[in-house]
C-alpha positions in Angstrom: 8.6 7.4 2.4 6.4 7.1 5.6 4.3 10.5 6.0 1.5 11.8 7.7 -1.3 12.4 5.3 -4.1 13.6 8.2 -3.8 17.3 7.4 -3.8 18.8 3.3 -0.4 19.8 2.3 0.1 20.6 -1.4 3.6 19.7 -1.3 3.4 16.4 0.2 0.5 15.6 -2.4 2.2 17.0 -5.1 5.6 14.7 -3.7 3.3 11.8 -3.4 1.5 12.1 -6.5 5.4 12.2 -8.3 6.2 9.0 -6.3 2.9 6.8 -7.3 1.1 9.0 -10.0 -2.4 10.5 -9.5 -5.3 8.6 -8.6 -6.7 6.6 -11.2 -9.8 8.2 -12.8 -13.2 6.8 -12.2 -13.7 5.2 -15.9 -10.3 3.2 -14.6 -11.8 2.3 -11.2 -14.6 0.8 -12.8 -12.7 -0.9 -15.6 -9.6 -2.5 -12.6 -13.6 -3.6 -10.5 -12.1 -1.2 -7.6 -8.7 0.1 -6.5 -8.9 -0.1 -2.5 -8.5 -3.2 -0.3 -10.7 -4.6 2.1 -9.6 -4.0 5.7 -6.3 -6.0 6.5 -5.6 -6.7 10.1 -1.3 -6.1 10.9 0.1 -8.7 12.4 3.7 -7.6 12.2 5.2 -4.6 10.7 9.0 -3.0 10.5 10.9 -1.2 13.6 9.5 2.6 12.7 5.8 1.7 11.7 5.2 -0.7 14.8 6.2 2.5 17.4 3.4 4.5 15.5 1.1 1.3 16.0 1.4 0.9 19.7 0.8 4.3 20.5 -3.0 3.6 21.1 -4.8 0.2 22.0 -7.0 0.0 18.6 -6.9 -3.2 16.4 -4.0 -2.9 14.1 -5.4 -2.5 10.7 -4.6 -0.8 7.2 -5.6 -0.3 3.6 -4.1 -0.1 0.4 -5.1 1.6 -2.7 -3.3 1.2 -6.1 -2.1 4.2 -8.3 -0.8 4.1 -11.5 2.9 3.7 -10.8 2.5 2.3 -6.7 0.9 1.8 -3.9 -0.1 3.7 -0.9 -0.8 2.0 2.2 -2.9 3.8 5.1 -2.9 3.0 8.9 -4.0 5.2 11.8 -2.7 6.1 15.1 -4.3 7.8 17.4 -6.5 10.3 15.7 -3.5 10.5 13.1 -3.4 8.7 9.8 -0.2 7.9 8.2 0.7 6.3 4.7 3.7 4.2 3.2 4.2 5.5 -0.1 5.5 2.3 -2.2 6.8 2.5 -5.8 6.0 -0.6 -8.0 9.7 -1.0 -8.8 10.4 -1.0 -4.7 7.4 -2.9 -3.9 8.1 -6.9 -2.9 5.0 -9.1 -1.5 5.8 -12.2 -0.2 3.1 -14.8 0.8 3.4 -16.6 3.7 1.9 -19.8 5.3 -1.4 -19.7 6.9 -2.6 -16.7 4.4 -0.7 -14.3 5.5 1.4 -11.5 2.9 4.1 -9.5 3.8 4.9 -5.8 2.0 8.2 -4.9 1.6 9.8 -1.3 0.5 13.3 -1.1 1.4 14.0 -0.8 5.2 10.0 -1.0 5.7 7.8 -3.8 5.9 4.3 -4.7 6.7 2.9 -8.3 7.1 -1.2 -8.5 7.0 -3.7 -11.4 7.5 -4.8 -12.7 4.3 -7.5 -15.0 5.5 -10.3 -14.0 2.7 -10.6 -15.1 -0.5 -11.4 -10.9 -1.6 -7.9 -10.1 0.1 -6.1 -12.7 -1.6 -7.7 -11.5 -5.2 -7.0 -8.0 -4.1 -3.0 -9.0 -3.8 -2.7 -11.2 -7.3 -4.4 -7.9 -9.1 -1.4 -5.7 -7.5 0.8 -8.5 -8.9 -0.6 -8.4 -12.2 -1.2 -4.5 -12.4 2.9 -4.1 -11.3 3.6 -6.8 -13.7 1.6 -5.7 -16.8 2.7 -2.0 -16.4 6.4 -2.5 -15.3 9.0 -1.1 -17.7 10.4 -3.9 -19.6 13.8 -2.1 -20.9 15.8 0.7 -19.9 14.9 2.9 -22.9 11.0 2.2 -20.9 12.0 4.5 -18.0 
């Protein structure tokens, strides 16, 4: 789900919380040593996201927030903030050559540059959390 999150909208916030869970409490954030990514530079995006990014001449960058049941990829275009809501069961991450990670959800994709060690460490954290908290059988759903 690609949505504009620039303004407070209770129904949209409720939908996001249903899809990826409420934000982690402070205790869990400390235990996980942070839930947010460093600044990620976008090198490629799917058509719908790219159409939003080309509206301004700023550097295309995003950040990722971990939630209990998924992640939120946020980026800005003009003066608006957009979010790609991705539950863990629809999340696919590929590591490419030269430190590039591609994040997929259905027909959306974002490719980001991961040239620093902290970015690679963050993606390992996402994948480890996804593996530890994914249901192992149909009864777990």
